[in-house]
C-alpha positions as semicolon CSV with decimal commas, in nm:
position;residue;x (nm);y (nm);z (nm)
1;M;-11,120;11,445;13,334
2;D;-11,294;11,532;13,029
3;A;-11,548;11,793;13,015
4;S;-11,759;11,656;12,780
5;Q;-11,820;11,358;12,996
6;V;-11,954;11,590;13,267
7;G;-12,126;11,797;13,047
8;R;-12,283;11,505;12,828
9;L;-12,397;11,341;13,198
10;T;-12,488;11,717;13,314
11;A;-12,736;11,747;13,020
12;R;-12,924;11,397;13,074
13;W;-12,959;11,488;13,417
14;I;-13,144;11,836;13,327
15;A;-13,365;11,678;13,058
16;E;-13,503;11,443;13,326
17;L;-13,560;11,678;13,568
18;P;-13,917;11,755;13,573
19;G;-14,069;12,161;13,574
20;E;-13,938;12,469;13,519
21;D;-13,873;12,596;13,837
22;S;-13,528;12,704;13,977
23;T;-13,289;12,408;14,017
24;V;-12,924;12,369;14,081
25;I;-12,730;12,004;14,049
26;S;-12,394;11,924;13,950
27;G;-12,273;11,673;13,740
28;L;-11,870;11,708;13,840
29;G;-11,983;11,581;14,143
30;V;-12,129;11,279;14,077
31;Q;-11,891;11,151;13,765
32;P;-11,618;11,068;13,977
33;L;-11,779;10,828;14,164
34;L;-11,969;10,652;13,884
35;A;-11,641;10,584;13,708
36;M;-11,471;10,502;14,022
37;L;-11,767;10,249;14,087
38;A;-11,767;10,082;13,721
39;E;-11,399;10,044;13,765
40;V;-11,460;9,796;14,085
41;A;-11,829;9,658;13,950
42;D;-11,973;9,301;13,778
43;E;-12,155;9,299;13,468
44;P;-12,433;9,423;13,381
45;A;-12,354;9,691;13,659
46;H;-12,017;9,783;13,483
47;T;-12,132;9,849;13,141
48;E;-12,397;10,104;13,243
49;L;-12,189;10,271;13,523
50;A;-11,908;10,285;13,274
51;E;-12,141;10,492;12,969
52;A;-12,314;10,696;13,192
53;A;-11,951;10,850;13,358
54;G;-11,842;10,830;12,961
55;G;-11,493;10,707;13,072
56;R;-11,247;10,564;13,322
57;Y;-11,212;10,709;13,643
58;G;-10,923;11,009;13,562
59;G;-10,940;11,157;13,935
60;L;-11,052;11,495;14,013
61;L;-11,012;11,804;13,928
62;E;-10,807;12,079;14,035
63;A;-10,812;12,404;13,997
64;P;-10,693;12,725;14,245
65;D;-11,090;12,840;14,293
66;L;-11,241;12,465;14,329
67;R;-11,157;12,196;14,595
68;M;-11,271;11,865;14,580
69;A;-11,260;11,582;14,788
70;L;-11,360;11,155;14,827
71;G;-11,478;10,980;15,158
72;L;-11,520;10,640;15,203
73;W;-11,721;10,523;15,556
74;T;-11,758;10,140;15,630
75;R;-11,914;9,965;15,904
76;P;-11,629;9,780;16,097
77;E;-11,685;9,407;15,956
78;I;-11,646;9,559;15,600
79;E;-11,360;9,459;15,426
80;L;-11,238;9,634;15,130
81;Q;-11,021;9,477;14,836
82;P;-10,651;9,588;14,801
83;G;-10,735;9,753;14,520
84;V;-10,935;10,000;14,684
85;D;-10,658;10,192;14,795
86;R;-10,559;10,315;14,412
87;F;-10,877;10,541;14,447
88;L;-10,965;10,569;14,801
89;P;-10,612;10,600;15,030
90;P;-10,663;10,527;15,391
91;E;-10,625;10,912;15,479
92;V;-10,986;10,911;15,298
93;R;-11,138;10,606;15,468
94;G;-11,363;10,637;15,805
95;T;-11,577;10,397;16,034
96;L;-11,927;10,450;15,995
97;T;-12,068;10,488;16,335
98;D;-12,298;10,738;16,313
99;R;-12,410;11,045;16,097
100;A;-12,253;11,330;16,319
101;A;-11,858;11,252;16,150
102;L;-12,068;11,244;15,827
103;D;-12,210;11,585;15,839
104;A;-11,846;11,685;16,029
105;W;-11,700;11,617;15,698
106;V;-11,944;11,781;15,442
107;V;-11,909;12,119;15,656
108;E;-11,504;12,078;15,643
109;R;-11,524;12,019;15,307
110;T;-11,766;12,250;15,184
111;D;-11,639;12,564;15,437
112;G;-12,013;12,553;15,545
113;L;-12,160;12,622;15,290
114;L;-12,342;12,273;15,302
115;R;-12,376;12,114;15,655
116;R;-12,517;11,764;15,610
117;M;-12,436;11,476;15,442
118;P;-12,804;11,400;15,221
119;V;-12,882;11,007;15,383
120;Q;-13,073;10,816;15,588
121;L;-12,861;10,619;15,779
122;T;-13,069;10,337;15,829
123;P;-12,907;9,990;15,976
124;D;-12,865;9,830;15,693
125;V;-12,622;10,106;15,533
126;L;-12,339;9,885;15,516
127;L;-12,105;10,159;15,346
128;V;-12,079;10,509;15,216
129;L;-11,911;10,707;14,971
130;A;-11,923;11,033;14,868
131;S;-11,786;11,343;14,683
132;A;-11,789;11,720;14,791
133;L;-11,696;11,974;14,589
134;V;-11,683;12,356;14,686
135;L;-11,593;12,637;14,440
136;K;-11,572;13,035;14,526
137;T;-11,411;13,281;14,251
138;E;-11,471;13,659;14,266
139;W;-11,558;13,861;13,991
140;A;-11,298;14,047;13,750
141;L;-11,518;14,336;13,742
142;P;-11,764;14,363;14,025
143;F;-12,161;14,408;14,023
144;E;-12,328;14,697;14,219
145;E;-12,616;14,593;14,416
146;Y;-12,916;14,772;14,460
147;R;-13,299;14,709;14,520
148;R;-13,572;14,652;14,282
149;N;-13,910;14,528;14,364
150;D;-13,788;14,440;14,712
151;R;-13,523;14,205;14,590
152;R;-13,219;14,221;14,584
153;W;-13,071;14,298;14,171
154;L;-12,677;14,331;14,028
155;S;-12,593;14,583;13,787
156;R;-12,239;14,648;13,574
157;A;-12,118;14,771;13,249
158;D;-11,879;14,583;13,085
159;P;-11,660;14,699;12,853
160;D;-11,539;14,365;12,653
161;L;-11,821;14,353;12,399
162;D;-11,708;14,014;12,366
163;S;-11,804;13,876;12,718
164;L;-12,120;13,825;12,474
165;Q;-12,151;13,555;12,263
166;V;-12,449;13,461;12,024
167;Y;-12,499;13,088;11,903
168;E;-12,673;12,952;11,664
169;T;-12,815;12,601;11,810
170;A;-13,056;12,298;11,759
171;T;-13,269;12,469;11,967
172;G;-13,248;12,783;11,851
173;P;-13,074;13,115;11,902
174;L;-12,871;13,132;12,259
175;T;-12,719;13,374;12,391
176;A;-12,418;13,338;12,622
177;L;-12,273;13,613;12,867
178;T;-11,930;13,535;13,045
179;V;-11,871;13,671;13,360
180;R;-11,518;13,626;13,436
181;G;-11,399;13,517;13,761
182;T;-11,030;13,565;13,877
183;G;-10,905;13,244;13,899
184;E;-10,963;12,931;13,685
185;F;-11,347;12,995;13,715
186;D;-11,600;13,168;13,477
187;V;-12,011;13,194;13,522
188;R;-12,145;13,175;13,163
189;L;-12,531;13,298;13,160
190;V;-12,736;13,175;12,898
191;V;-13,094;13,286;12,731
192;G;-13,249;13,076;12,489
193;D;-13,609;13,118;12,345
194;G;-13,682;12,727;12,460
195;G;-13,754;12,563;12,856
196;R;-13,494;12,468;13,102
197;A;-13,363;12,195;12,946
198;A;-13,331;12,285;12,598
199;V;-13,116;12,615;12,703
200;L;-12,906;12,439;12,920
201;G;-12,873;12,134;12,726
202;A;-12,753;12,396;12,442
203;A;-12,541;12,592;12,655
204;L;-12,360;12,197;12,794
205;E;-12,273;12,172;12,397
206;L;-12,138;12,460;12,265
207;D;-11,762;12,465;12,097
208;G;-11,579;12,758;12,030
209;D;-11,689;13,110;11,922
210;G;-12,046;13,205;11,814
211;L;-12,112;13,561;11,727
212;G;-11,947;13,836;11,922
213;G;-12,074;14,091;12,090
214;T;-11,911;14,363;11,869
215;E;-12,065;14,219;11,570
216;V;-12,398;14,204;11,706
217;L;-12,362;14,569;11,833
218;A;-12,251;14,728;11,457
219;A;-12,541;14,494;11,265
220;E;-12,822;14,569;11,559
221;R;-12,940;14,209;11,577
222;S;-13,135;14,094;11,759
223;A;-13,092;13,769;12,018
224;P;-13,257;13,643;12,288
225;G;-13,260;13,891;12,629
226;V;-13,039;14,107;12,420
227;E;-13,142;14,488;12,322
228;V;-12,960;14,708;12,122
229;I;-12,983;15,051;12,367
230;E;-12,838;15,457;12,370
231;S;-12,497;15,454;12,578
232;L;-12,279;15,673;12,613
233;Q;-12,021;15,418;12,564
234;P;-11,996;15,070;12,391
235;V;-12,064;14,833;12,665
236;V;-12,264;14,561;12,747
237;A;-12,483;14,635;13,021
238;L;-12,614;14,365;13,287
239;S;-12,881;14,368;13,477
240;M;-13,004;14,008;13,685
241;P;-13,132;13,941;14,040
242;Y;-12,901;13,826;14,325
243;F;-12,956;13,459;14,333
244;E;-12,886;13,167;14,607
245;I;-13,038;12,814;14,507
246;E;-13,009;12,528;14,739
247;A;-13,164;12,199;14,612
248;E;-13,146;11,815;14,709
249;H;-13,176;11,501;14,432
250;D;-13,247;11,153;14,480
251;L;-13,030;11,031;14,138
252;L;-13,191;10,701;14,165
253;E;-13,517;10,866;14,084
254;H;-13,308;10,840;13,733
255;A;-13,118;10,571;13,803
256;S;-13,065;10,546;13,405
257;V;-12,889;10,835;13,343
258;F;-12,642;10,744;13,614
259;G;-12,585;10,380;13,513
260;L;-12,745;10,267;13,837
261;S;-13,031;10,064;13,764
262;A;-12,864;9,704;13,791
263;A;-12,619;9,892;14,041
264;S;-12,911;9,923;14,286
265;D;-13,090;9,584;14,236
266;P;-13,024;9,430;14,590
267;R;-13,149;9,067;14,474
268;T;-12,751;9,012;14,430
269;G;-12,404;9,251;14,493
270;H;-12,212;9,435;14,197
271;F;-11,870;9,520;14,335
272;P;-11,626;9,255;14,398
273;G;-11,398;9,530;14,317
274;L;-11,478;9,709;14,613
275;S;-11,523;9,460;14,908
276;P;-11,581;9,030;14,891
277;Q;-11,937;9,125;15,067
278;P;-12,171;9,156;14,824
279;L;-12,314;9,504;14,824
280;A;-12,582;9,699;14,638
281;I;-12,640;10,082;14,607
282;G;-12,899;10,146;14,853
283;Q;-12,936;10,557;14,798
284;A;-12,786;10,802;14,609
285;K;-12,828;11,162;14,695
286;Q;-12,698;11,540;14,600
287;A;-12,689;11,851;14,790
288;V;-12,594;12,115;14,616
289;L;-12,599;12,517;14,673
290;A;-12,493;12,808;14,471
291;R;-12,496;13,175;14,517
292;F;-12,421;13,468;14,258
293;S;-12,355;13,795;14,410
294;A;-12,203;14,105;14,362
295;T;-11,857;14,003;14,436
296;G;-11,845;13,654;14,326
297;F;-11,978;13,310;14,309
298;E;-11,997;13,012;14,539
299;A;-12,075;12,704;14,488
300;A;-12,089;12,333;14,681
301;A;-12,222;11,987;14,620
302;V;-12,193;11,702;14,827
303;T;-12,296;11,350;14,632
304;A;-12,344;11,052;14,846
305;M;-12,381;10,697;14,737
306;P;-12,469;10,440;15,054
307;M;-12,500;10,053;14,986
308;A;-12,644;9,790;15,147
309;A;-12,614;9,379;15,137
310;G;-12,688;9,245;14,820
311;S;-12,784;8,899;14,844
312;A;-12,488;8,632;14,703
313;A;-12,575;8,369;14,510
314;F;-12,839;8,129;14,601
315;G;-12,628;7,800;14,636
316;A;-12,736;7,703;14,996
317;K;-13,041;7,626;15,185
318;A;-13,168;7,807;15,479
319;L;-13,436;7,825;15,767
320;Y;-13,739;8,071;15,700
321;V;-13,961;8,184;16,009
322;N;-14,242;8,346;15,904
323;L;-14,392;8,527;16,238
324;E;-14,754;8,624;16,089
325;R;-14,876;8,488;16,398
326;P;-14,884;8,599;16,761
327;F;-14,535;8,549;16,912
328;G;-14,354;8,638;17,218
329;F;-14,046;8,812;17,287
330;V;-13,818;8,806;17,586
331;A;-13,497;9,088;17,694
332;V;-13,251;8,892;17,865
333;H;-12,972;9,001;18,005
334;R;-12,674;8,738;17,917
335;P;-12,419;8,732;18,223
336;T;-12,719;8,711;18,479
337;G;-12,991;8,557;18,276
338;V;-13,253;8,825;18,415
339;P;-13,514;8,902;18,202
340;A;-13,558;9,292;18,164
341;V;-13,837;9,287;17,921
342;A;-14,100;9,077;17,788
343;G;-14,398;9,066;17,572
344;W;-14,626;8,968;17,361
345;V;-14,684;9,064;16,977
346;N;-15,022;9,012;16,768
347;L;-15,065;9,116;16,428
348;G;-15,418;9,085;16,438
349;P;-15,696;9,291;16,551
350;T;-15,814;9,184;16,907
351;R;-16,086;9,283;17,162
352;R;-15,832;9,514;17,318
353;G;-15,732;9,653;16,963
354;W;-15,459;9,685;16,711
355;L;-15,132;9,464;16,833
356;G;-15,318;9,415;17,166
357;R;-15,314;9,794;17,297
358;S;-15,578;9,856;17,555
359;P;-15,846;10,120;17,404
360;A;-15,810;10,459;17,473
């Protein structure tokens, strides 16, 4: 998996989010799904999805402190193409019956950090494709926790001055402080003079080293969020709030970012490589949580893309019944013919009230 693919997708997504409130997203949770769907889609959905993903499906990222998983659930009547096995082998597939199974999968795959699949299981949902990730790392140098203004704050003194780097970016100077984990993941804390989109966008494009903390201290240079203070020894002293952020995002609100504009058009199907049943993206959601504590960092994300039927190309005739007039209904017990429920529907107002309800 190419880091630049995920970085560009994440930066485009951040730029689309309104406001400056706390939030958290996972481009890593979305990119494999887009790349996979691109390979089973026809045009124009294929091109849009491939451009958003930034490349072909290259599998899931593997690391000791990160677990990723894919899941696919289908209605019993939905047939899958044989080629689906190379992305989604039978052991990660299930039958779409109720949300209990989906929620249980979320709990298992995120170690309980998230507890529900972020989708609505409406009757028209035929298939749900999802990814999950959970990241847990401990700090190589833990923090001390203390109370400040009725909040939990964290502090530590890192003797590695070059854990702090200052970059010159297109949007101005950017301070990046790396909090090293014991596994393969670190957390980079970034400070700049711009807003959320500018600072994170610049942070996602950093390449190589900036000006190290050793040089910053020696020259007593100014940098965003950095102040030179008196100390017994040269360290990077960090004070920051404990944070836990949970968010849910609707990817279709930014369909062009994810290449989902054509794929979500329900007038036709878009994924012949997935199923002979015409399918279109009906929902695209992500639930994500991030927690930064004195001892480490935890994050989890679940991204789900339910699909509904997409109309096939018109080539036949049909009967159209338009019930804009009053009509009756009868519920019949098929083996015996016994009518269990019967009624009448009138969509217009009557003397007895809307839909025939008796007045209160």
